[in-house]
N, C-alpha and C positions, 0 to 999 in steps of 0.2 A: 504493500500500500504506500510505501515511500520509494525513494530512489532504489533501494535494495529489494523491494517487494512490489514490482509493477502491477498495476491493475490489468485485468484481462483485456485483450485487444480484439479487433475484428468482430466476428459474429459469435464469439464464445458466450455461453450462458453466464449471466450475472455481471457482464462487463459494465453496465450502467450503474448498478448498485455499488459495485466495487469502486468505481471512479468517484461516486458521490460520497461514499464513506471516507475515501482518501482526502477529500476536499475539506473535511471538518476542521483540522487545525487552522487552515487559511480563513475559513468562515469565522471561527472564534476570534482570530486576530482582527479581522475586519470589523466585527462588532465592537471590540474593545477600543480600536483605534479611531473608527469613524462613527459608529452608532452610539457609543456611550454618552456623548454630550447631549444628543437629541433625546435619548431615553431619559436622562436625568432631568431635562427641562420638562418633559411630560409629567414625570413623577412629582416635580416641584409644583407644577400647576394643579395637579390632583390633590396633593397633600394640603395645599392652601385652602381647599374646599372642605377639608375635615370629614371625609366619609365615615359613616357610623358603622357600617360593616360591608363585606365584600361578597359578591356572587360571581362565580367563575363558570363560563359557558364554553363547551367544546365537545368534539366527537373524536373517537379513534385515538390515534397517536397524540393529537393535541389535547385530548382529555387527560392523558397521563402527564403531559406538561402542566396542565391546569392543576392537577392534584399536587404536583411538586410546588406550584405557587401557593396552594392552600397551606401546605406545611410552612413555607417561608413566611407568609402573612400572619399566621397564627402564632408561630414561634418567635419570629423576629420583631413583629409589630404588636402582637397581642390583639389583632383585629379578628373578630369572629368571621368565619368564611363558610360558604356553602357552595356545593356544585349544583347547578340548576338542572331542573327537568324541563326541557324546552317544550315538551308537549303540553304542559299546563297552559302555555300561552298559545302555541301554534295549533294545537288540536282542540283544547278545551276553552280557549278564549279567556282565561283568567286575567284579571287586571289588578295585580298587586300594587300597593303604594311603595314606590322605590325612591322616594325623595331622599336625597343625600346618601344613596347607596352606590357604591362603586361596582359596576358590572364590567368585568374583564372577559372578553371573548377571544379565545385562542383558536386560530385556524390557519393551516398552511396556505390554502388557496384563497380563503376569504370569499368562497363562492357558494357554499351550501345554503340553500334557501331557508332552512329552519334557523340557522345561525343568524342570517341577515334579518329574518322576520322577528326573532326573539330580541335581538339587539335593538332593532327599531322600536319595538314595543316597550323595551326597558327605558329607552331614552325619552319616549313620549310619557312614560310613567314617572319621570323625574330623576332617573338614574344618571350618574356620571359614567359615560361609556368609553371604554378603551378597547380598541381592536389590536391584537397582536398577530400579525400575519407576515407572510413572505411576499405579499403583493400589495403595495400601497395604492394601486389603482383598482382594487377589488371592490365589489359591492359592499362587503362588510366594512371596509375602511371608509367608504363613502357615507354610510349611515351612522358611524361612530363619531363621537365628539373629538376623540384623540386617537392617534395611531402610533403603534410601535412597530417598526420594520425590523424583521429578524435577519435580513440581509444575507440569506443563504444562497441566492442565485437560483436559476431554474433547477428544479428537481424533477427528473424524468422517470426514474425508476419508481415503480408503484410502491414499494416499501419506503416509507419516509425514514431517512437517517439524518442527513445534515440539517434538515429543518427542525428535527426534534432537539438536537443538542443546541442549535441556534436559539430555539424558543426558550429552552431552559436558561441559557445565559442572559437573554434579553429580559426574561421575567426576574431573574436574580438582580440584574442592574436596576430594573424598575422598582423592585421592593426596597433595594438599598437606597435608591433615590427618595422613596417615600419617607425613609427614616433619617434622611440627611447624610447618608454614607456616599462614598465615592466608588465603591466596587473594586478597590485596588487589590483586594485579596484574590481576584480572578486572573490577575496578570500571568500567573504561571501556567494556566490551563492549556494554551495552544501548544507549548513545548511538551507538556506531559501527554497531551492527546497524540502528538506525533510519535512519541516513544511507544505508546500503547499500540497504535495501529501498525507499527513496525514488527510487532510480535505475532503476526498472523500464523506463523508456523506452529506456535504453541497452541493457538486456538484450533488449528486444523487437527492436531493430535487429540485435543479434547473432544472435537466433534465426532471422532470415530466411535465414541461411547454411545452416541445417540442416533447412529445411522438407521438402526432398526427399532428405535423406541416406538412404543404404541401410545404412550402418553408421558407427560412430564409435569412436575410440580415445581414452581418457582416461588420462593418466599423471601421476605425481608420485613424490616420494621422501620418506622420513622421515615427519614428522607430517602431510604432505599426502597421503600414500598412502590413508589411510582416506577422505579427502575425495573422491579420485578414484573409489574403489569406491562410495561413496554416491551420487555424481553419476551414475555409470553405472547404478546400480540405479534411481534416480529417472527417468532418461530411458527405460529399458527398460519400466518398469511403467506409465508414463503415455503415452509417444508410440509405444511398441513398436519403436523403433529399436534394433537390436542394438548395444549399447555395451560395448566391451571395456575393462576397467580393468587397467592393468599398472603395477607398480613400474617406474620408469625403468630400473633395472638389469635386470629381467626382459625388458623390451621389447627390449633390445639382444641378448638371448640367443635370437634367432629370430623373434619376432613382428614385428620391424622390417621384415622382408621384405615384409609385406603393405601397408606404407605407401607411397603414391606421391603424385603431384602432384594427385590428386583426392580423396585420403583426408583427411577432417576429423579433426584431432587437437586435443584440448584438454589443455593442460599446466597443472597447478596448481603454481605456484612459490611456495613459502614464502620469506619473508625470513629467512634463517638457514642453518644447515648443510645442511638438506634441499634448499633451493634451489640451494646451491653444488654439491651432489652431482648435481643434475639437469642442470647446464650441458652436460656432454658429450652427453647425450641430446638436448637442444635443438639443439645443433650438428648432430648427425646427422640430425635431423628436417628442419632447414632445408636441409641438403645434399641431401636426397631430394625437396625441393620440396613438402613437405607443406603443406596448408592449416592452418597452426598458429595456434591461438588461445591466448593466455596469460591466466590468472587469477592476478594477483599484483601486485607492486610496479611502479611506473611505469617504471623502467628496464628491466624485463623485457618489459613489454607493448610498449614502443617497438620491440623487435626482432622482433616477430611480425606475422603477417598482420593480426591484429585482437586485441582483448582487452578486459579489464575491470580497471581499476586498483583495487586494494584499499588502504584507508587503514590500513596496518599499522605505520606509523612509531611506535616506542615500545611496540608490542604484542609480548610475548615469543613466540618461535616456537611454543611449546607451546599457546598460546591462539589462534593464527591460524586453525586449522581451524573454530572456531566462527563466524568471519566468512567464510572461504573458501566454505563450502557455500551461503551465502545467495544469491549471484548464480546459482549452479548450480541451486538449487531453482527460482528464477524462470525460468531458461533451460528447464528441463524443462516447466514450466507453459506458457511462451510457445510453445515448439515444438509442444506438444500442441494448444494452441488453434489455431495456424496450420495444423495438419494436419486440423482439423475434428473433433477428438476431445474427450472430456470427461475432464480429469485427476482429477475427483472419483471417478470410477467405472471404473477400469481393468477390462477384461474378465477373467473367470476368477479374480478375487482376492477374498479375504475379509479383514476387518479383523483378526480373530484367526485365525491359521493353526494348526490343531491337528495338528501333526506328532507322531509317536510314535517 
């Protein structure tokens, strides 16, 4: 994925997804160098209006980015947040009072009719509306009061990769701007992302464990939970393996019963409070003899069947999801290639999903 690991060329399966994954360090640099001042200005304008709580609206991959923003807003700002159910507006015609409520809509394309309609309705109901998209000319950007451009450039592969990490970084900078921060802690991310993507051979070896998997479980807690959900989505839409994502706490409330000594489980372990909270879950999984793979710090990987060590020393817990997802994107890609499928063109999917 770097100069030493070239992306597939010609007509090889997965060449578009590979190229777009490889672009992520450059995209992160572009956001930090060019986009950060504009994002900070939007955040300052919104902060001056003192929103009383936040609603986050999204679908698919963007929904996982919105969940990440929910953790940021509640932990870093203490603002109560909710993930909206768009059908309450678009299907049922509900008219909630959203005066002084911040509504953040996250969408790669900004073109889905239900996102546009619900955002328009929110603005008419008194909300402060912010669109976070990869398309400043989109219908969603047009109906929103403010726009945050994730600056990922055109994304042609059906599985979203660079727009996901770009959305995470843009949302981080936006939340930091709301609290008066400058986002300087994110400066190391592009170089770290480059290092991670250069380790594709490690991921290819890991992928061999899942070539014939019939299902997978992915778990995490705290900031890592959106990563687990996004990894499951990537695996399902590219390799068609049913991948179930659970908060570690929810996994113990019943679904743990389906895990046995042939069940592949991936645990995303953040270095911080989320990783600490996940430890009892890891103990239970090991006790059941699960085939446990850990994505996380070296000390955690050493206690698993296999894993991938993340270079997160000195990286704040709230920024680790931007790095955690990279080996999992590569894993989805490698598993799909190993199964003889093309990750660029998952069956039955379209780049812009027009839900209503």
